[in-house]
N, CA, C and O atoms as a Maestro MAE file, in Angstrom:
{
 s_m_m2io_version
 :::
 2.0.0
}

f_m_ct {
 s_m_title
 :::
 protein
 m_atom[288] {
  # First column is atom index #
  i_m_mmod_type
  r_m_x_coord
  r_m_y_coord
  r_m_z_coord
  i_m_residue_number
  s_m_chain_name
  s_m_pdb_residue_name
  s_m_pdb_atom_name
  i_m_atomic_number
  :::
  1 25 -11.180 10.858 -21.656 1 A "UNK " " N  " 7
  2 3 -11.424 10.108 -22.854 1 A "UNK " " CA " 6
  3 2 -10.965 8.670 -22.632 1 A "UNK " " C  " 6
  4 15 -9.808 8.439 -22.280 1 A "UNK " " O  " 8
  5 25 -11.829 7.734 -22.827 2 A "UNK " " N  " 7
  6 3 -11.504 6.323 -22.686 2 A "UNK " " CA " 6
  7 2 -10.889 5.812 -23.977 2 A "UNK " " C  " 6
  8 15 -11.175 6.309 -25.067 2 A "UNK " " O  " 8
  9 25 -10.045 4.815 -23.827 3 A "UNK " " N  " 7
  10 3 -9.411 4.213 -25.002 3 A "UNK " " CA " 6
  11 2 -9.254 2.721 -24.774 3 A "UNK " " C  " 6
  12 15 -9.472 2.226 -23.668 3 A "UNK " " O  " 8
  13 25 -8.884 2.021 -25.804 4 A "UNK " " N  " 7
  14 3 -8.661 0.580 -25.733 4 A "UNK " " CA " 6
  15 2 -7.187 0.310 -25.969 4 A "UNK " " C  " 6
  16 15 -6.562 0.948 -26.816 4 A "UNK " " O  " 8
  17 25 -6.629 -0.634 -25.223 5 A "UNK " " N  " 7
  18 3 -5.242 -1.021 -25.445 5 A "UNK " " CA " 6
  19 2 -5.183 -2.525 -25.688 5 A "UNK " " C  " 6
  20 15 -6.071 -3.267 -25.267 5 A "UNK " " O  " 8
  21 25 -4.141 -2.962 -26.363 6 A "UNK " " N  " 7
  22 3 -3.947 -4.387 -26.598 6 A "UNK " " CA " 6
  23 2 -2.821 -4.881 -25.706 6 A "UNK " " C  " 6
  24 15 -1.771 -4.248 -25.594 6 A "UNK " " O  " 8
  25 25 -3.061 -6.030 -25.070 7 A "UNK " " N  " 7
  26 3 -2.030 -6.664 -24.254 7 A "UNK " " CA " 6
  27 2 -1.990 -8.145 -24.618 7 A "UNK " " C  " 6
  28 15 -2.969 -8.704 -25.112 7 A "UNK " " O  " 8
  29 25 -0.860 -8.758 -24.370 8 A "UNK " " N  " 7
  30 3 -0.729 -10.184 -24.672 8 A "UNK " " CA " 6
  31 2 -1.563 -11.001 -23.693 8 A "UNK " " C  " 6
  32 15 -1.972 -10.500 -22.645 8 A "UNK " " O  " 8
  33 25 -1.809 -12.240 -24.033 9 A "UNK " " N  " 7
  34 3 -2.551 -13.148 -23.144 9 A "UNK " " CA " 6
  35 2 -1.798 -13.320 -21.824 9 A "UNK " " C  " 6
  36 15 -2.411 -13.388 -20.759 9 A "UNK " " O  " 8
  37 25 -0.455 -13.391 -21.899 10 A "UNK " " N  " 7
  38 3 0.347 -13.534 -20.676 10 A "UNK " " CA " 6
  39 2 0.157 -12.352 -19.739 10 A "UNK " " C  " 6
  40 15 -0.022 -12.524 -18.534 10 A "UNK " " O  " 8
  41 25 0.196 -11.148 -20.306 11 A "UNK " " N  " 7
  42 3 0.018 -9.955 -19.475 11 A "UNK " " CA " 6
  43 2 -1.397 -9.899 -18.913 11 A "UNK " " C  " 6
  44 15 -1.591 -9.538 -17.752 11 A "UNK " " O  " 8
  45 25 -2.366 -10.248 -19.712 12 A "UNK " " N  " 7
  46 3 -3.752 -10.265 -19.241 12 A "UNK " " CA " 6
  47 2 -3.910 -11.207 -18.055 12 A "UNK " " C  " 6
  48 15 -4.576 -10.869 -17.076 12 A "UNK " " O  " 8
  49 25 -3.301 -12.385 -18.137 13 A "UNK " " N  " 7
  50 3 -3.377 -13.347 -17.032 13 A "UNK " " CA " 6
  51 2 -2.679 -12.785 -15.791 13 A "UNK " " C  " 6
  52 15 -3.160 -12.964 -14.672 13 A "UNK " " O  " 8
  53 25 -1.553 -12.112 -15.989 14 A "UNK " " N  " 7
  54 3 -0.835 -11.503 -14.861 14 A "UNK " " CA " 6
  55 2 -1.690 -10.421 -14.206 14 A "UNK " " C  " 6
  56 15 -1.757 -10.346 -12.979 14 A "UNK " " O  " 8
  57 25 -2.336 -9.590 -15.003 15 A "UNK " " N  " 7
  58 3 -3.210 -8.551 -14.459 15 A "UNK " " CA " 6
  59 2 -4.376 -9.168 -13.697 15 A "UNK " " C  " 6
  60 15 -4.728 -8.699 -12.615 15 A "UNK " " O  " 8
  61 25 -4.968 -10.200 -14.245 16 A "UNK " " N  " 7
  62 3 -6.069 -10.880 -13.555 16 A "UNK " " CA " 6
  63 2 -5.610 -11.425 -12.205 16 A "UNK " " C  " 6
  64 15 -6.334 -11.334 -11.214 16 A "UNK " " O  " 8
  65 25 -4.405 -11.992 -12.173 17 A "UNK " " N  " 7
  66 3 -3.876 -12.557 -10.930 17 A "UNK " " CA " 6
  67 2 -3.585 -11.494 -9.874 17 A "UNK " " C  " 6
  68 15 -3.590 -11.790 -8.679 17 A "UNK " " O  " 8
  69 25 -3.336 -10.275 -10.302 18 A "UNK " " N  " 7
  70 3 -2.997 -9.197 -9.366 18 A "UNK " " CA " 6
  71 2 -4.217 -8.461 -8.818 18 A "UNK " " C  " 6
  72 15 -4.087 -7.649 -7.902 18 A "UNK " " O  " 8
  73 25 -5.382 -8.732 -9.360 19 A "UNK " " N  " 7
  74 3 -6.588 -8.058 -8.870 19 A "UNK " " CA " 6
  75 2 -6.817 -8.392 -7.402 19 A "UNK " " C  " 6
  76 15 -6.678 -9.541 -6.985 19 A "UNK " " O  " 8
  77 25 -7.168 -7.373 -6.628 20 A "UNK " " N  " 7
  78 3 -7.440 -7.564 -5.215 20 A "UNK " " CA " 6
  79 2 -8.824 -8.174 -5.005 20 A "UNK " " C  " 6
  80 15 -9.042 -8.910 -4.043 20 A "UNK " " O  " 8
  81 25 -9.744 -7.873 -5.892 21 A "UNK " " N  " 7
  82 3 -11.095 -8.414 -5.836 21 A "UNK " " CA " 6
  83 2 -11.626 -8.512 -7.261 21 A "UNK " " C  " 6
  84 15 -11.149 -7.812 -8.154 21 A "UNK " " O  " 8
  85 25 -12.606 -9.373 -7.470 22 A "UNK " " N  " 7
  86 3 -13.082 -9.674 -8.823 22 A "UNK " " CA " 6
  87 2 -13.580 -8.464 -9.589 22 A "UNK " " C  " 6
  88 15 -13.364 -8.370 -10.797 22 A "UNK " " O  " 8
  89 25 -14.242 -7.537 -8.913 23 A "UNK " " N  " 7
  90 3 -14.842 -6.402 -9.614 23 A "UNK " " CA " 6
  91 2 -13.880 -5.224 -9.774 23 A "UNK " " C  " 6
  92 15 -14.270 -4.174 -10.284 23 A "UNK " " O  " 8
  93 25 -12.637 -5.389 -9.346 24 A "UNK " " N  " 7
  94 3 -11.650 -4.320 -9.522 24 A "UNK " " CA " 6
  95 2 -11.390 -4.127 -11.013 24 A "UNK " " C  " 6
  96 15 -11.163 -5.092 -11.742 24 A "UNK " " O  " 8
  97 25 -11.425 -2.890 -11.452 25 A "UNK " " N  " 7
  98 3 -11.207 -2.620 -12.873 25 A "UNK " " CA " 6
  99 2 -9.710 -2.663 -13.181 25 A "UNK " " C  " 6
  100 15 -8.872 -2.510 -12.293 25 A "UNK " " O  " 8
  101 25 -9.399 -2.871 -14.446 26 A "UNK " " N  " 7
  102 3 -7.998 -2.851 -14.843 26 A "UNK " " CA " 6
  103 2 -7.410 -1.459 -14.654 26 A "UNK " " C  " 6
  104 15 -6.222 -1.328 -14.357 26 A "UNK " " O  " 8
  105 25 -8.207 -0.437 -14.817 27 A "UNK " " N  " 7
  106 3 -7.709 0.923 -14.591 27 A "UNK " " CA " 6
  107 2 -7.293 1.099 -13.133 27 A "UNK " " C  " 6
  108 15 -6.224 1.645 -12.857 27 A "UNK " " O  " 8
  109 25 -8.133 0.638 -12.191 28 A "UNK " " N  " 7
  110 3 -7.770 0.726 -10.779 28 A "UNK " " CA " 6
  111 2 -6.478 -0.037 -10.502 28 A "UNK " " C  " 6
  112 15 -5.601 0.442 -9.783 28 A "UNK " " O  " 8
  113 25 -6.376 -1.209 -11.072 29 A "UNK " " N  " 7
  114 3 -5.196 -2.033 -10.887 29 A "UNK " " CA " 6
  115 2 -3.944 -1.343 -11.416 29 A "UNK " " C  " 6
  116 15 -2.910 -1.329 -10.748 29 A "UNK " " O  " 8
  117 25 -4.036 -0.780 -12.592 30 A "UNK " " N  " 7
  118 3 -2.882 -0.103 -13.190 30 A "UNK " " CA " 6
  119 2 -2.496 1.121 -12.372 30 A "UNK " " C  " 6
  120 15 -1.306 1.355 -12.162 30 A "UNK " " O  " 8
  121 25 -3.461 1.910 -11.903 31 A "UNK " " N  " 7
  122 3 -3.152 3.070 -11.066 31 A "UNK " " CA " 6
  123 2 -2.450 2.632 -9.771 31 A "UNK " " C  " 6
  124 15 -1.512 3.290 -9.321 31 A "UNK " " O  " 8
  125 25 -2.903 1.524 -9.177 32 A "UNK " " N  " 7
  126 3 -2.252 1.016 -7.963 32 A "UNK " " CA " 6
  127 2 -0.808 0.612 -8.248 32 A "UNK " " C  " 6
  128 15 0.082 0.869 -7.438 32 A "UNK " " O  " 8
  129 25 -0.579 -0.014 -9.384 33 A "UNK " " N  " 7
  130 3 0.786 -0.403 -9.751 33 A "UNK " " CA " 6
  131 2 1.669 0.819 -9.975 33 A "UNK " " C  " 6
  132 15 2.836 0.824 -9.584 33 A "UNK " " O  " 8
  133 25 1.122 1.843 -10.595 34 A "UNK " " N  " 7
  134 3 1.876 3.084 -10.813 34 A "UNK " " CA " 6
  135 2 2.195 3.733 -9.475 34 A "UNK " " C  " 6
  136 15 3.318 4.185 -9.256 34 A "UNK " " O  " 8
  137 25 1.223 3.780 -8.588 35 A "UNK " " N  " 7
  138 3 1.431 4.394 -7.280 35 A "UNK " " CA " 6
  139 2 2.544 3.688 -6.503 35 A "UNK " " C  " 6
  140 15 3.325 4.329 -5.799 35 A "UNK " " O  " 8
  141 25 2.605 2.367 -6.637 36 A "UNK " " N  " 7
  142 3 3.624 1.593 -5.932 36 A "UNK " " CA " 6
  143 2 5.037 1.940 -6.378 36 A "UNK " " C  " 6
  144 15 5.991 1.696 -5.638 36 A "UNK " " O  " 8
  145 25 5.191 2.502 -7.571 37 A "UNK " " N  " 7
  146 3 6.520 2.821 -8.081 37 A "UNK " " CA " 6
  147 2 6.885 4.290 -7.896 37 A "UNK " " C  " 6
  148 15 8.012 4.685 -8.198 37 A "UNK " " O  " 8
  149 25 5.957 5.100 -7.408 38 A "UNK " " N  " 7
  150 3 6.229 6.525 -7.242 38 A "UNK " " CA " 6
  151 2 7.111 6.775 -6.032 38 A "UNK " " C  " 6
  152 15 7.103 6.001 -5.075 38 A "UNK " " O  " 8
  153 25 7.857 7.839 -6.080 39 A "UNK " " N  " 7
  154 3 8.740 8.251 -5.004 39 A "UNK " " CA " 6
  155 2 7.924 8.788 -3.829 39 A "UNK " " C  " 6
  156 15 6.904 9.450 -4.020 39 A "UNK " " O  " 8
  157 25 8.383 8.496 -2.621 40 A "UNK " " N  " 7
  158 3 7.718 9.032 -1.434 40 A "UNK " " CA " 6
  159 2 8.000 10.519 -1.329 40 A "UNK " " C  " 6
  160 15 9.073 10.977 -1.722 40 A "UNK " " O  " 8
  161 25 7.049 11.278 -0.803 41 A "UNK " " N  " 7
  162 3 7.253 12.712 -0.625 41 A "UNK " " CA " 6
  163 2 8.269 12.945 0.490 41 A "UNK " " C  " 6
  164 15 8.509 12.065 1.317 41 A "UNK " " O  " 8
  165 25 8.855 14.120 0.502 42 A "UNK " " N  " 7
  166 3 9.834 14.459 1.539 42 A "UNK " " CA " 6
  167 2 9.191 14.414 2.926 42 A "UNK " " C  " 6
  168 15 9.822 13.987 3.893 42 A "UNK " " O  " 8
  169 25 7.941 14.852 3.020 43 A "UNK " " N  " 7
  170 3 7.231 14.808 4.302 43 A "UNK " " CA " 6
  171 2 7.068 13.371 4.785 43 A "UNK " " C  " 6
  172 15 7.267 13.080 5.964 43 A "UNK " " O  " 8
  173 25 6.712 12.489 3.886 44 A "UNK " " N  " 7
  174 3 6.548 11.076 4.243 44 A "UNK " " CA " 6
  175 2 7.873 10.490 4.688 44 A "UNK " " C  " 6
  176 15 7.921 9.747 5.668 44 A "UNK " " O  " 8
  177 25 8.959 10.812 3.977 45 A "UNK " " N  " 7
  178 3 10.282 10.317 4.364 45 A "UNK " " CA " 6
  179 2 10.655 10.810 5.770 45 A "UNK " " C  " 6
  180 15 11.190 10.045 6.572 45 A "UNK " " O  " 8
  181 25 10.374 12.081 6.069 46 A "UNK " " N  " 7
  182 3 10.661 12.619 7.413 46 A "UNK " " CA " 6
  183 2 9.839 11.904 8.471 46 A "UNK " " C  " 6
  184 15 10.347 11.579 9.544 46 A "UNK " " O  " 8
  185 25 8.564 11.659 8.170 47 A "UNK " " N  " 7
  186 3 7.699 10.971 9.131 47 A "UNK " " CA " 6
  187 2 8.175 9.545 9.402 47 A "UNK " " C  " 6
  188 15 8.090 9.068 10.534 47 A "UNK " " O  " 8
  189 25 8.666 8.873 8.387 48 A "UNK " " N  " 7
  190 3 9.187 7.518 8.558 48 A "UNK " " CA " 6
  191 2 10.425 7.546 9.449 48 A "UNK " " C  " 6
  192 15 10.559 6.729 10.360 48 A "UNK " " O  " 8
  193 25 11.331 8.492 9.183 49 A "UNK " " N  " 7
  194 3 12.534 8.612 10.012 49 A "UNK " " CA " 6
  195 2 12.175 8.924 11.465 49 A "UNK " " C  " 6
  196 15 12.779 8.374 12.385 49 A "UNK " " O  " 8
  197 25 11.203 9.797 11.673 50 A "UNK " " N  " 7
  198 3 10.753 10.139 13.016 50 A "UNK " " CA " 6
  199 2 10.162 8.921 13.711 50 A "UNK " " C  " 6
  200 15 10.459 8.672 14.879 50 A "UNK " " O  " 8
  201 25 9.338 8.166 13.014 51 A "UNK " " N  " 7
  202 3 8.729 6.963 13.592 51 A "UNK " " CA " 6
  203 2 9.794 5.930 13.946 51 A "UNK " " C  " 6
  204 15 9.707 5.279 14.987 51 A "UNK " " O  " 8
  205 25 10.796 5.778 13.084 52 A "UNK " " N  " 7
  206 3 11.880 4.833 13.378 52 A "UNK " " CA " 6
  207 2 12.646 5.255 14.630 52 A "UNK " " C  " 6
  208 15 13.002 4.417 15.459 52 A "UNK " " O  " 8
  209 25 12.895 6.543 14.761 53 A "UNK " " N  " 7
  210 3 13.601 7.041 15.944 53 A "UNK " " CA " 6
  211 2 12.773 6.829 17.210 53 A "UNK " " C  " 6
  212 15 13.308 6.418 18.240 53 A "UNK " " O  " 8
  213 25 11.488 7.104 17.137 54 A "UNK " " N  " 7
  214 3 10.615 6.876 18.296 54 A "UNK " " CA " 6
  215 2 10.591 5.395 18.667 54 A "UNK " " C  " 6
  216 15 10.555 5.056 19.850 54 A "UNK " " O  " 8
  217 25 10.610 4.523 17.684 55 A "UNK " " N  " 7
  218 3 10.639 3.091 17.950 55 A "UNK " " CA " 6
  219 2 11.934 2.714 18.669 55 A "UNK " " C  " 6
  220 15 11.910 1.962 19.643 55 A "UNK " " O  " 8
  221 25 13.072 3.243 18.185 56 A "UNK " " N  " 7
  222 3 14.359 2.950 18.817 56 A "UNK " " CA " 6
  223 2 14.391 3.440 20.262 56 A "UNK " " C  " 6
  224 15 15.035 2.829 21.114 56 A "UNK " " O  " 8
  225 25 13.696 4.541 20.534 57 A "UNK " " N  " 7
  226 3 13.665 5.108 21.886 57 A "UNK " " CA " 6
  227 2 12.649 4.400 22.783 57 A "UNK " " C  " 6
  228 15 12.510 4.738 23.958 57 A "UNK " " O  " 8
  229 25 11.952 3.431 22.232 58 A "UNK " " N  " 7
  230 3 10.977 2.684 23.022 58 A "UNK " " CA " 6
  231 2 9.643 3.380 23.188 58 A "UNK " " C  " 6
  232 15 8.841 2.988 24.037 58 A "UNK " " O  " 8
  233 25 9.394 4.401 22.396 59 A "UNK " " N  " 7
  234 3 8.125 5.127 22.474 59 A "UNK " " CA " 6
  235 2 7.054 4.398 21.663 59 A "UNK " " C  " 6
  236 15 6.503 4.936 20.703 59 A "UNK " " O  " 8
  237 25 6.776 3.163 22.074 60 A "UNK " " N  " 7
  238 3 5.797 2.333 21.383 60 A "UNK " " CA " 6
  239 2 4.838 1.738 22.400 60 A "UNK " " C  " 6
  240 15 5.137 1.669 23.592 60 A "UNK " " O  " 8
  241 25 3.696 1.314 21.915 61 A "UNK " " N  " 7
  242 3 2.698 0.642 22.749 61 A "UNK " " CA " 6
  243 2 2.397 -0.701 22.108 61 A "UNK " " C  " 6
  244 15 1.966 -0.760 20.957 61 A "UNK " " O  " 8
  245 25 2.621 -1.772 22.840 62 A "UNK " " N  " 7
  246 3 2.292 -3.090 22.302 62 A "UNK " " CA " 6
  247 2 0.780 -3.266 22.310 62 A "UNK " " C  " 6
  248 15 0.069 -2.603 23.065 62 A "UNK " " O  " 8
  249 25 0.306 -4.158 21.471 63 A "UNK " " N  " 7
  250 3 -1.117 -4.440 21.430 63 A "UNK " " CA " 6
  251 2 -1.594 -4.948 22.785 63 A "UNK " " C  " 6
  252 15 -2.676 -4.585 23.247 63 A "UNK " " O  " 8
  253 25 -0.786 -5.783 23.413 64 A "UNK " " N  " 7
  254 3 -1.151 -6.320 24.729 64 A "UNK " " CA " 6
  255 2 -1.312 -5.197 25.753 64 A "UNK " " C  " 6
  256 15 -2.247 -5.215 26.554 64 A "UNK " " O  " 8
  257 25 -0.396 -4.211 25.729 65 A "UNK " " N  " 7
  258 3 -0.464 -3.086 26.665 65 A "UNK " " CA " 6
  259 2 -1.719 -2.238 26.413 65 A "UNK " " C  " 6
  260 15 -2.394 -1.826 27.356 65 A "UNK " " O  " 8
  261 25 -2.017 -1.989 25.166 66 A "UNK " " N  " 7
  262 3 -3.208 -1.189 24.820 66 A "UNK " " CA " 6
  263 2 -4.470 -1.914 25.260 66 A "UNK " " C  " 6
  264 15 -5.378 -1.300 25.820 66 A "UNK " " O  " 8
  265 25 -4.531 -3.222 25.009 67 A "UNK " " N  " 7
  266 3 -5.699 -3.998 25.428 67 A "UNK " " CA " 6
  267 2 -5.885 -3.929 26.941 67 A "UNK " " C  " 6
  268 15 -7.001 -3.777 27.438 67 A "UNK " " O  " 8
  269 25 -4.770 -4.045 27.661 68 A "UNK " " N  " 7
  270 3 -4.826 -3.992 29.120 68 A "UNK " " CA " 6
  271 2 -5.330 -2.634 29.589 68 A "UNK " " C  " 6
  272 15 -6.164 -2.554 30.491 68 A "UNK " " O  " 8
  273 25 -4.824 -1.563 28.975 69 A "UNK " " N  " 7
  274 3 -5.251 -0.214 29.347 69 A "UNK " " CA " 6
  275 2 -6.741 0.018 29.045 69 A "UNK " " C  " 6
  276 15 -7.422 0.761 29.752 69 A "UNK " " O  " 8
  277 25 -7.220 -0.622 28.000 70 A "UNK " " N  " 7
  278 3 -8.630 -0.457 27.615 70 A "UNK " " CA " 6
  279 2 -9.538 -1.466 28.332 70 A "UNK " " C  " 6
  280 15 -10.761 -1.418 28.200 70 A "UNK " " O  " 8
  281 25 -8.928 -2.368 29.083 71 A "UNK " " N  " 7
  282 3 -9.703 -3.363 29.793 71 A "UNK " " CA " 6
  283 2 -10.305 -4.427 28.898 71 A "UNK " " C  " 6
  284 15 -11.383 -4.951 29.178 71 A "UNK " " O  " 8
  285 25 -9.616 -4.740 27.839 72 A "UNK " " N  " 7
  286 3 -10.121 -5.756 26.901 72 A "UNK " " CA " 6
  287 2 -9.530 -7.109 27.195 72 A "UNK " " C  " 6
  288 15 -9.841 -8.081 26.507 72 A "UNK " " O  " 8
  :::
 }
 m_bond[287] {
  # First column is bond index #
  i_m_from
  i_m_to
  i_m_order
  :::
  1 1 2 1
  2 2 3 1
  3 3 4 2
  4 3 5 1
  5 5 6 1
  6 6 7 1
  7 7 8 2
  8 7 9 1
  9 9 10 1
  10 10 11 1
  11 11 12 2
  12 11 13 1
  13 13 14 1
  14 14 15 1
  15 15 16 2
  16 15 17 1
  17 17 18 1
  18 18 19 1
  19 19 20 2
  20 19 21 1
  21 21 22 1
  22 22 23 1
  23 23 24 2
  24 23 25 1
  25 25 26 1
  26 26 27 1
  27 27 28 2
  28 27 29 1
  29 29 30 1
  30 30 31 1
  31 31 32 2
  32 31 33 1
  33 33 34 1
  34 34 35 1
  35 35 36 2
  36 35 37 1
  37 37 38 1
  38 38 39 1
  39 39 40 2
  40 39 41 1
  41 41 42 1
  42 42 43 1
  43 43 44 2
  44 43 45 1
  45 45 46 1
  46 46 47 1
  47 47 48 2
  48 47 49 1
  49 49 50 1
  50 50 51 1
  51 51 52 2
  52 51 53 1
  53 53 54 1
  54 54 55 1
  55 55 56 2
  56 55 57 1
  57 57 58 1
  58 58 59 1
  59 59 60 2
  60 59 61 1
  61 61 62 1
  62 62 63 1
  63 63 64 2
  64 63 65 1
  65 65 66 1
  66 66 67 1
  67 67 68 2
  68 67 69 1
  69 69 70 1
  70 70 71 1
  71 71 72 2
  72 71 73 1
  73 73 74 1
  74 74 75 1
  75 75 76 2
  76 75 77 1
  77 77 78 1
  78 78 79 1
  79 79 80 2
  80 79 81 1
  81 81 82 1
  82 82 83 1
  83 83 84 2
  84 83 85 1
  85 85 86 1
  86 86 87 1
  87 87 88 2
  88 87 89 1
  89 89 90 1
  90 90 91 1
  91 91 92 2
  92 91 93 1
  93 93 94 1
  94 94 95 1
  95 95 96 2
  96 95 97 1
  97 97 98 1
  98 98 99 1
  99 99 100 2
  100 99 101 1
  101 101 102 1
  102 102 103 1
  103 103 104 2
  104 103 105 1
  105 105 106 1
  106 106 107 1
  107 107 108 2
  108 107 109 1
  109 109 110 1
  110 110 111 1
  111 111 112 2
  112 111 113 1
  113 113 114 1
  114 114 115 1
  115 115 116 2
  116 115 117 1
  117 117 118 1
  118 118 119 1
  119 119 120 2
  120 119 121 1
  121 121 122 1
  122 122 123 1
  123 123 124 2
  124 123 125 1
  125 125 126 1
  126 126 127 1
  127 127 128 2
  128 127 129 1
  129 129 130 1
  130 130 131 1
  131 131 132 2
  132 131 133 1
  133 133 134 1
  134 134 135 1
  135 135 136 2
  136 135 137 1
  137 137 138 1
  138 138 139 1
  139 139 140 2
  140 139 141 1
  141 141 142 1
  142 142 143 1
  143 143 144 2
  144 143 145 1
  145 145 146 1
  146 146 147 1
  147 147 148 2
  148 147 149 1
  149 149 150 1
  150 150 151 1
  151 151 152 2
  152 151 153 1
  153 153 154 1
  154 154 155 1
  155 155 156 2
  156 155 157 1
  157 157 158 1
  158 158 159 1
  159 159 160 2
  160 159 161 1
  161 161 162 1
  162 162 163 1
  163 163 164 2
  164 163 165 1
  165 165 166 1
  166 166 167 1
  167 167 168 2
  168 167 169 1
  169 169 170 1
  170 170 171 1
  171 171 172 2
  172 171 173 1
  173 173 174 1
  174 174 175 1
  175 175 176 2
  176 175 177 1
  177 177 178 1
  178 178 179 1
  179 179 180 2
  180 179 181 1
  181 181 182 1
  182 182 183 1
  183 183 184 2
  184 183 185 1
  185 185 186 1
  186 186 187 1
  187 187 188 2
  188 187 189 1
  189 189 190 1
  190 190 191 1
  191 191 192 2
  192 191 193 1
  193 193 194 1
  194 194 195 1
  195 195 196 2
  196 195 197 1
  197 197 198 1
  198 198 199 1
  199 199 200 2
  200 199 201 1
  201 201 202 1
  202 202 203 1
  203 203 204 2
  204 203 205 1
  205 205 206 1
  206 206 207 1
  207 207 208 2
  208 207 209 1
  209 209 210 1
  210 210 211 1
  211 211 212 2
  212 211 213 1
  213 213 214 1
  214 214 215 1
  215 215 216 2
  216 215 217 1
  217 217 218 1
  218 218 219 1
  219 219 220 2
  220 219 221 1
  221 221 222 1
  222 222 223 1
  223 223 224 2
  224 223 225 1
  225 225 226 1
  226 226 227 1
  227 227 228 2
  228 227 229 1
  229 229 230 1
  230 230 231 1
  231 231 232 2
  232 231 233 1
  233 233 234 1
  234 234 235 1
  235 235 236 2
  236 235 237 1
  237 237 238 1
  238 238 239 1
  239 239 240 2
  240 239 241 1
  241 241 242 1
  242 242 243 1
  243 243 244 2
  244 243 245 1
  245 245 246 1
  246 246 247 1
  247 247 248 2
  248 247 249 1
  249 249 250 1
  250 250 251 1
  251 251 252 2
  252 251 253 1
  253 253 254 1
  254 254 255 1
  255 255 256 2
  256 255 257 1
  257 257 258 1
  258 258 259 1
  259 259 260 2
  260 259 261 1
  261 261 262 1
  262 262 263 1
  263 263 264 2
  264 263 265 1
  265 265 266 1
  266 266 267 1
  267 267 268 2
  268 267 269 1
  269 269 270 1
  270 270 271 1
  271 271 272 2
  272 271 273 1
  273 273 274 1
  274 274 275 1
  275 275 276 2
  276 275 277 1
  277 277 278 1
  278 278 279 1
  279 279 280 2
  280 279 281 1
  281 281 282 1
  282 282 283 1
  283 283 284 2
  284 283 285 1
  285 285 286 1
  286 286 287 1
  287 287 288 2
  :::
 }
}
């Protein structure tokens, strides 16, 4: 069910400024803002910790190294 909400001119201008592209709807924008404030899942937190540990151990590939391996 769609509904209408009232916002101040200041908030409207702020929402307009936050749009990623002109045709982005306010609903899309609001959902993106909500998503940005949500807690990360436990799986995501574990994956981040694992990636940080791999980085500390030097298990990384620089862009230059990848390009060289691919012959670019």
